[in-house]
VEXTIRO-184252 format. One record per residue (C-alpha): residue in one letter; y, x, z negated. Coordinates in pm, whole numbers, padded with zeros to 5 digits, always signed. Layout:
BEGIN
AYXZ
...
END
This chain:
BEGIN
M+01899+00749-01503
A+01602+00535-01392
L+01676+00506-01020
P+01434+00347-00770
R+01327+00550-00469
I+01587+00582-00198
E+01326+00528+00075
G+01125+00268-00118
A+01231-00037+00083
A+01171+00144+00412
K+00821+00239+00302
V+00709-00104+00188
T+00848-00268+00504
G+00679-00019+00737
R+00997+00139+00873
V+00910+00490+00758
R+00735+00699+01022
Y+00473+00948+00911
A+00353+01239+01122
T+00108+01038+01329
D+00361+00754+01384
Q+00629+00954+01564
P+00679+00835+01925
M+00648+01108+02187
S+00665+01092+02566
D+00390+01255+02777
L+00175+01288+02463
V-00192+01390+02478
H-00446+01397+02198
G-00689+01649+02057
W-01023+01573+01893
V-01176+01833+01662
V-01543+01925+01694
T-01698+02081+01384
S-02007+02288+01312
T-02322+02113+01196
V-02472+02429+01043
S-02360+02628+00740
R-02409+02977+00880
G-02501+03129+01212
R-02371+03168+01565
I-02302+02942+01858
R-02574+03015+02114
D-02434+02785+02380
L-02151+02534+02410
D-02182+02329+02729
T-01853+02157+02821
S-01942+02040+03171
A-02015+01678+03083
A-01701+01648+02871
L-01476+01799+03139
A-01603+01545+03392
M-01505+01247+03181
P-01194+01034+03248
G-00864+01153+03104
V-00993+01490+02979
L-00751+01780+03026
G-00977+02047+02884
V-01184+02189+02603
I-01070+02480+02387
D-01337+02692+02221
H-01391+03056+02125
R-01406+03157+02490
T-01070+03006+02588
A-00858+02987+02273
P-00540+03196+02235
R-00592+03510+02028
L-00457+03492+01672
N-00320+03760+01442
P-00604+03855+01202
K-00354+03977+00942
A-00187+03636+00905
G-00233+03465+00573
G-00070+03293+00282
L-00025+03333-00091
F-00346+03531-00137
G-00328+03768+00162
P-00500+03758+00503
D-00685+03431+00546
G-00992+03418+00766
G-00988+03042+00732
L-00690+03039+00972
Q-00879+03229+01243
L-01004+02925+01431
L-01198+02951+01760
Q-01178+03330+01762
D-01551+03403+01794
E-01891+03238+01796
V-01958+03302+01426
I-02015+03002+01197
T-01905+03071+00839
H-01949+02728+00681
A-02048+02373+00764
G-01761+02176+00916
R-01591+02481+01065
P-01397+02373+01379
I-01574+02504+01692
A-01383+02322+01967
L-01093+02094+02047
V-01119+01837+02324
V-00783+01735+02474
A-00741+01409+02664
E-00484+01146+02754
T-00590+00910+02473
P-00760+00955+02137
E-01049+00741+02255
Q-01106+00957+02564
A-01088+01274+02354
R-01340+01137+02105
A-01582+01024+02374
A-01567+01363+02544
A-01616+01542+02210
L-01939+01346+02162
A-02052+01466+02506
L-02032+01835+02415
S-02371+02004+02390
V-02386+02275+02122
S-02680+02490+02020
Y-02685+02742+01734
D-02873+03046+01614
E-02890+02940+01253
E-02894+03196+00969
P-02977+03161+00598
H-02682+03035+00398
D-02586+03051+00032
T-02398+02760-00126
D-02575+02771-00464
F-02297+02831-00716
S-02327+02935-01081
L-02175+03176-01332
D-02503+03369-01317
H-02493+03420-00939
P-02575+03782-00846
A-02260+03800-00630
A-02032+03716-00925
R-01745+03964-00954
P-01409+03987-01132
A-01145+03768-00969
L-00836+03932-00827
P-00570+03966-01101
L-00308+03786-00893
Y-00180+03592-01196
G-00206+03881-01439
E-00483+04077-01601
D-00754+03921-01815
A-00674+03888-02183
N-00827+04138-02424
V-00669+04089-02766
G-00861+04229-03063
D-01236+04266-03116
V-01370+03928-03006
D-01736+04006-03072
A-01669+04119-03428
A-01451+03814-03494
L-01723+03581-03365
A-01984+03751-03580
A-01765+03700-03888
S-01675+03336-03811
A-01801+03051-04027
V-01842+02826-03724
V-01914+02931-03366
V-01920+02715-03052
D-02100+02877-02757
E-02135+02637-02464
R-02118+02608-02084
Y-01893+02355-01910
R-01917+02267-01541
T-01689+02091-01295
P-01781+02010-00933
E-01587+02049-00611
M-01304+01795-00596
H-01107+01696-00290
G-00732+01630-00272
S-00782+01392+00020
A-00457+01196+00031
M-00401+00846+00168
E-00242+00992+00482
P-00493+01199+00685
H-00369+01532+00818
S-00186+01508+01150
A+00039+01734+01357
T+00221+01701+01688
A+00325+02022+01865
W+00527+02090+02179
W+00740+02361+02338
E+01107+02286+02397
D+01364+02536+02530
G+01148+02830+02428
R+01090+02703+02073
L+00773+02568+01920
Q+00850+02227+01773
V+00613+02065+01524
I+00600+01736+01335
D+00348+01784+01057
C+00246+01645+00721
N+00277+01934+00478
Q+00417+02028+00139
G+00650+02308+00251
P+00780+02328+00611
F+00949+02667+00581
R+00645+02848+00444
I+00413+02680+00694
A+00647+02784+00975
Q+00635+03145+00857
V+00255+03144+00849
L+00233+02978+01191
A+00473+03230+01344
A+00270+03519+01205
L-00056+03364+01322
F+00061+03324+01684
S+00269+03646+01679
L+00595+03460+01733
D+00946+03533+01614
P+00990+03307+01308
K+01310+03174+01467
Q+01097+03032+01749
V+00916+02793+01515
R+01056+02470+01376
I+00846+02241+01156
R+00950+01904+01022
A+00766+01689+00770
E+01010+01414+00684
H+00764+01176+00520
V+00430+01280+00375
G+00174+01033+00246
G+00044+01232-00049
G-00067+01591-00077
F-00227+01691-00412
G-00232+02051-00284
S-00428+01970+00033
K-00114+02002+00248
V+00022+02327+00105
Q-00157+02538+00363
C-00129+02573+00740
G-00399+02323+00832
P-00655+02336+01115
H-00501+02031+01282
L-00172+02219+01317
I-00326+02543+01445
L-00533+02357+01705
A-00239+02144+01816
V-00033+02461+01878
M-00319+02617+02074
A-00347+02305+02290
T+00024+02264+02365
T+00043+02634+02452
L-00244+02606+02700
F-00172+02265+02852
Q+00210+02263+02827
R+00228+01905+02703
P+00294+01762+02357
V-00038+01746+02171
R-00123+01544+01863
V-00425+01627+01649
T-00511+01383+01370
L-00812+01440+01149
T-01053+01163+01063
R-01133+01109+00698
S-01465+01288+00742
Q-01290+01580+00912
V-01043+01605+00624
F-01335+01653+00386
Q-01498+01908+00619
T-01195+02120+00709
I-00927+02084+00437
S-00952+02294+00122
M-01087+02150-00202
R-01076+02239-00571
P-01360+02486-00625
A-01651+02414-00853
T-01641+02597-01186
D-01900+02710-01440
Q-01740+02821-01765
R-01879+02973-02081
I-01659+02941-02388
R-01719+03083-02732
I-01489+02977-03014
G-01509+03116-03365
A-01328+02967-03664
D-01321+03026-04038
A-01412+02749-04280
D-01059+02606-04297
G-01027+02581-03919
R-00826+02894-03842
L-00936+03024-03503
Q-01070+03376-03520
A-01182+03416-03159
I-01175+03257-02815
D-01396+03413-02549
H-01360+03239-02212
T-01563+03345-01906
P-01506+03100-01622
A-01652+03141-01273
F-01525+02960-00965
E-01665+02945-00615
L-01495+03127-00331
S-01533+03146+00046
R-01624+03471+00216
L-01329+03407+00449
A-01036+03429+00208
E-00931+03526-00142
F-00819+03265-00392
V-00782+03244-00769
E-00861+02933-00973
Q-00672+03034-01287
C-00896+02859-01541
T-00785+03081-01829
E-00417+02982-01831
L-00445+02756-02137
T-00676+02996-02319
K-00400+03258-02315
T-00122+03032-02444
L-00236+02720-02627
Y-00375+02838-02963
A-00310+03115-03215
A-00655+03271-03221
R-00671+03613-03387
T-00870+03757-03093
I-00878+03634-02732
R-01076+03758-02434
T-01091+03614-02083
R-01305+03725-01788
L-01215+03529-01476
T-01500+03551-01226
A-01533+03471-00854
V-01849+03393-00657
S-01831+03424-00277
L-02039+03170-00084
D-02077+03023+00265
I-01827+02745+00207
L-01490+02620+00325
P-01214+02825+00157
P-01104+02638-00157
F-00741+02614-00262
S-00511+02458-00517
V-00556+02090-00600
R-00330+01911-00847
G-00318+02113-01168
P-00493+02418-01018
G-00693+02621-01266
A-00550+02443-01568
V-00741+02121-01498
P-01097+02260-01506
G-00992+02520-01765
S-00856+02248-01990
F-01179+02049-01967
A-01374+02348-02097
L-01129+02464-02364
E-01043+02121-02504
S-01406+02009-02506
A-01497+02326-02696
M-01211+02268-02942
D-01346+01920-03008
E-01691+02065-03068
A-01543+02314-03313
A-01372+02031-03502
E-01702+01842-03514
R-01890+02139-03660
L-01613+02203-03910
G-01608+01837-04015
M-01237+01834-03934
D-01000+01594-03762
P-00961+01726-03402
L-00587+01665-03427
E-00559+01870-03744
L-00754+02159-03590
R-00502+02181-03308
L-00201+02154-03539
R-00344+02421-03766
N-00359+02672-03481
E-00009+02634-03341
P+00121+02980-03231
A+00466+03119-03308
V+00469+03343-02998
G+00250+03377-02691
P-00096+03460-02831
V-00167+03709-02553
S+00175+03804-02415
G+00355+03825-02750
L+00659+03675-02577
P+00869+03407-02746
F+00839+03050-02622
S+01146+02921-02441
R+01079+02585-02605
R+00743+02463-02729
N+00709+02095-02811
L+00334+02048-02820
V+00333+01951-03188
A+00586+01675-03120
C+00359+01543-02842
L+00055+01547-03069
R+00225+01382-03365
E+00401+01110-03167
G+00088+01040-02964
A-00120+01014-03281
R+00131+00772-03431
R+00131+00544-03127
F-00246+00561-03092
D-00302+00483-03460
W-00508+00801-03485
A-00488+00811-03866
R-00729+00514-03886
R-00995+00687-03676
D-01335+00745-03835
H-01416+01091-03701
R-01790+01037-03721
P-01946+00950-03383
R-02118+00626-03286
M-01958+00426-03565
R-01767+00161-03364
R-01943-00121-03182
E-01825-00430-03003
G-02136-00629-02924
H-02354-00413-02698
L-02070-00166-02633
L-02002+00160-02814
V-01634+00245-02864
G-01480+00588-02910
T-01151+00773-02901
G-01062+01130-02812
L-00768+01358-02752
A-00674+01679-02574
A-00373+01908-02596
T-00244+02060-02274
S+00015+02281-02115
F+00115+02388-01766
T+00333+02682-01670
A+00694+02604-01587
G+00955+02789-01387
A+01141+02809-01058
L+01094+03012-00741
P+01354+03133-00488
S+01503+02864-00265
S+01815+02810-00057
A+02042+02513+00010
S+02378+02424+00158
I+02627+02153+00068
T+02905+02023+00290
A+03206+01834+00156
E+03279+01586+00435
T+03616+01443+00534
D+03517+01091+00423
G+03455+01197+00062
T+03077+01221+00092
Y+02860+01530+00053
T+02574+01642+00275
V+02307+01838+00089
A+02059+02025+00311
I+01749+02188+00166
G+01398+02255+00297
A+01240+02056+00015
S+00949+01816+00063
D+00895+01464-00065
I+00521+01399-00059
G+00556+01062-00228
T+00682+01190-00562
G+01038+01061-00530
A+01190+01406-00474
R+01460+01259-00247
T+01585+01039-00526
A+01564+01306-00795
L+01747+01567-00588
T+02017+01320-00488
A+02076+01250-00858
V+02087+01622-00939
A+02342+01682-00663
A+02557+01387-00771
E+02564+01509-01129
A+02644+01869-01033
L+02920+01758-00794
R+03051+01500-01047
V+03041+01214-00796
D+02862+00883-00762
F+02501+00880-00645
G+02595+00689-00328
R+02822+00967-00202
I+02530+01208-00151
R+02347+01238+00182
L+02030+01446+00148
I+01858+01622+00440
I+01516+01772+00366
A+01178+01875+00510
D+01290+02090+00803
S+01205+02461+00829
D+01539+02521+01002
L+01712+02446+00670
G+01598+02782+00534
P+01363+02912+00264
A+01261+02665-00005
W+00962+02653-00235
S+00688+02406-00147
A+00612+02084-00331
G+00344+02222-00559
G+00264+02385-00889
S+00522+02170-01073
R+00788+02400-00930
G+00928+02195-00644
T+01194+01989-00817
T+01268+02275-01059
S+01331+02525-00778
W+01527+02284-00559
S+01740+02148-00842
W+01833+02500-00946
V+01967+02597-00602
I+02141+02261-00548
T+02318+02304-00882
E+02426+02657-00788
A+02553+02541-00448
A+02743+02253-00608
H+02918+02481-00855
K+03001+02720-00573
L+03145+02436-00364
L+03360+02303-00646
A+03502+02651-00699
A+03566+02695-00325
R+03744+02360-00300
S+03985+02459-00574
D+04085+02755-00358
D+04073+02582-00019
P+04088+02201-00004
T+04041+02194+00377
L+03752+01968+00485
P+03482+01977+00600
L+03379+02269+00383
T+03026+02412+00364
V+02882+02655+00113
S+02531+02795+00079
A+02335+02929-00215
E+02011+03119-00274
T+01855+03170-00615
S+01674+03505-00600
A+01950+03683-00792
S+01978+03412-01058
L+01604+03398-01113
G+01595+03774-01149
K+01824+03747-01451
V+01599+03505-01642
S+01460+03667-01956
P+01080+03690-01984
K+00947+03412-02206
E+00653+03178-02228
R+00765+02869-02033
H+00543+02563-02027
A+00540+02188-02006
Y+00318+02024-02270
S+00134+01702-02327
A-00112+01537-02562
V-00352+01287-02407
F-00528+01019-02614
A-00813+00808-02472
E-01019+00511-02582
V-01344+00430-02402
T-01627+00183-02416
V-01982+00284-02326
D-02276+00061-02240
P-02578+00275-02333
A-02814+00039-02150
T-02642+00088-01812
G-02457+00415-01865
E-02126+00257-01768
V-01817+00420-01920
R-01490+00229-01912
V-01159+00380-02013
R-00983+00110-02208
R-00660+00290-02291
L-00482+00615-02208
L-00169+00753-02372
G+00009+01067-02261
M+00301+01210-02455
C+00473+01479-02249
A+00735+01749-02302
I+00867+01825-01953
G+01217+01944-02029
R+01504+01718-01935
V+01384+01402-01761
V+01601+01358-01450
N+01466+01014-01358
P+01247+00842-01622
L+01115+00588-01371
L+00983+00847-01128
A+00876+01092-01399
R+00668+00824-01567
S+00515+00735-01230
Q+00415+01100-01182
A+00267+01129-01530
V+00070+00804-01496
G-00052+00908-01151
G-00165+01241-01293
M-00358+01066-01569
V-00530+00844-01312
T-00631+01163-01130
G-00773+01300-01456
L-00962+00975-01519
S-01105+00993-01168
M-01211+01351-01232
A-01378+01260-01561
L-01585+00968-01437
H-01606+00967-01057
E-01512+01262-00837
E-01781+01501-00720
G-01823+01682-00391
V-02199+01696-00328
R-02377+01946-00104
D-02723+01915+00043
P-02906+02216-00105
V-03111+02256+00214
T-02839+02232+00479
G-02538+02334+00268
R-02338+02045+00415
N-02115+01809+00222
V-02300+01476+00206
N-02029+01249+00067
G-01728+01333+00281
D-01567+00990+00296
F-01418+00735+00059
G-01734+00525+00074
S-01943+00789-00102
Y-01687+01025-00260
H-01597+00803-00552
I-01242+00784-00682
A-01087+00565-00948
A-00999+00224-00805
H-00766-00039-00954
A-01050-00190-01157
D-01113+00149-01321
V-00755+00207-01431
P-00677+00078-01781
D-00361+00029-01980
I-00186+00364-01929
E+00120+00464-02124
A+00313+00780-02043
D+00626+00878-02230
F+00833+01183-02314
V+00943+01356-02629
P+01297+01500-02632
D+01285+01837-02461
Y+01505+02080-02272
E+01432+02406-02090
P+01713+02647-02185
G+01625+02889-01906
D+01695+02634-01632
P+02045+02514-01535
S+01920+02154-01520
G+01696+02189-01826
I+01383+02071-01642
K+01024+02198-01638
G+00823+01984-01396
V+00593+01684-01430
G+00360+01697-01128
E+00059+01853-01299
I+00090+01791-01671
G-00048+01434-01658
T-00370+01549-01493
V-00434+01848-01718
G-00617+01738-02032
T-00707+01383-01934
A-01068+01456-01841
A-01123+01641-02169
A-00970+01356-02372
I-01205+01108-02202
A-01509+01333-02247
N-01424+01373-02616
A-01392+00995-02648
V-01735+00948-02487
W-01884+01184-02747
H-01711+00989-03023
A-01857+00665-02886
T-02213+00789-02826
G-02266+01106-03029
R-02372+01289-02711
R-02169+01570-02552
H-02109+01575-02178
R-02031+01925-02063
T-02071+01855-01691
L-01833+01638-01490
P-01828+01370-01375
I-01969+01165-01661
R-02188+00953-01434
P-02389+00651-01552
D-02719+00837-01496
R-02599+01108-01735
V-02497+00855-02002
L-02786+00610-01972
E-03006+00589-02282
E-03371+00502-02229
R-03393+00329-02565
P-03039+00242-02676
E-02990+00235-03051
W-02766-00060-03140
END
């Protein structure tokens, strides 16, 4: 059912309070001071002038900060990025080196500017490439590299071989709402209002970091103004706010400026990927050899799983992947919307288009001809694979059959016109979560789960799931979310939020209905947890799918690329709420467009510092850049999920950049293997009309 957001009216009328809006008595404010060098040590940090200024309570630095647990970490193990203000060592530009605490934000900022800091600077390395001497195999946290058949022999015997490098830059998931946290101690418990994508997991990390009993920590994040992966982790604003409230025994709010978000909050790492594809003369893939490298910080492990699609999308006879990490003096990167699959898709789907070009084949037909029956690497059956349906329906709506596959054949005045496509997938599944449901005396039901709504409409979707499972009207459900006290729940990320939460809500609802048949006494509360159920799920290849079609115009005299039309046909399992699902898919495609044409974190090669850390110079797609976008869904259902859903958060983003890049080639006859496709890279000195 296409239901509007429950909180929509409150948001557009300004009644919703985000983390930085929450009123708090006796509140003081922290201002973060960051390093101006990329590597070295603090020689001296003079706080005397700052401490003498009006309203200043104190300055926290490596000499005064509480000691943190060095073993604390997250999904990838101990995380040195969390170890703020623990020593004088500078590991990357923008590393927090102090927090000034004052009665007002203005006083804290003024005092921060009065700090005098000197450094012993050391040589840094931020120069990333696949050929870097520090390149090493990435940790196999998502499984071992693929090694199916003799790739080198298959390439040598292929009629057509593509052997190219594809590069993507750093990209930031800087959401509309900057990162903010308010922390205070109350009755022996640490209370936090934060903006994050998973309160329970953040609370666990924070407790470990400060060596607290997890029961001492409560984190709430009722409304979050966007995340894109940047709010999955325990952020520096939160750690510093907890340090300050612990030392000064007053509620402390730390809100990052936009520049500080770019300096201190994780980004999508840059990638440099070599792909070799071999095919026989009729387009049957004989080999895919994918060696992607991604940049890494020396502070923490991470895996940008660029080879996900390579292992599952096409039925190549031989497949080899070699995922590579390069450690540098940079801020630790982390997941941004469509982690791994987004840069991996750009490389794979661009290379597939190049293979079609060299074969003289329709790019759509090449993809259809290499549809696998089982997982090409795993050998597992697919739970349900509807990529072909996405490709065929998208081609029909896009009038693909009329396309002249030769490049640079369509002109409209001084503009060149081209079309392109990309096929995509993104892993689907659920992770353990817990929930409780109470049947109230007035006939309503209270559903409590530690889920997060970061602007996706999760509140509305979960309310609908609960109403359906309980067999009652939508209006009889009261949903409570985003509180770590509600128990373990997966974060909003990886297209597994709604899937995981819906699963446990459905289980709790069935359990409640059974309990009420035995005991009609109200109120009645039941709880559920899905670890056991998930453990019974049979191993299969589970993915959401989409096919993205793009039409662009290119002005060769100015280098300007305009996306005229985007179409995404998606297979995401059962669509709980078409209105919100379409919004997610369209939003993902806008993200992919922005990636293709605009987004690029730029570092000064001399200083190693980010030089475009604000929305004035870090370009993103604006309203004028967004064309007619159509997102729709083919009939689909995930049989391994009680609600039949797969997830829609990432699938719109994956593939869009490749579809646009392929359309630019079709318009101009020139391949762009490095993103973004900037005007200076497209500009032709002597345009041929």
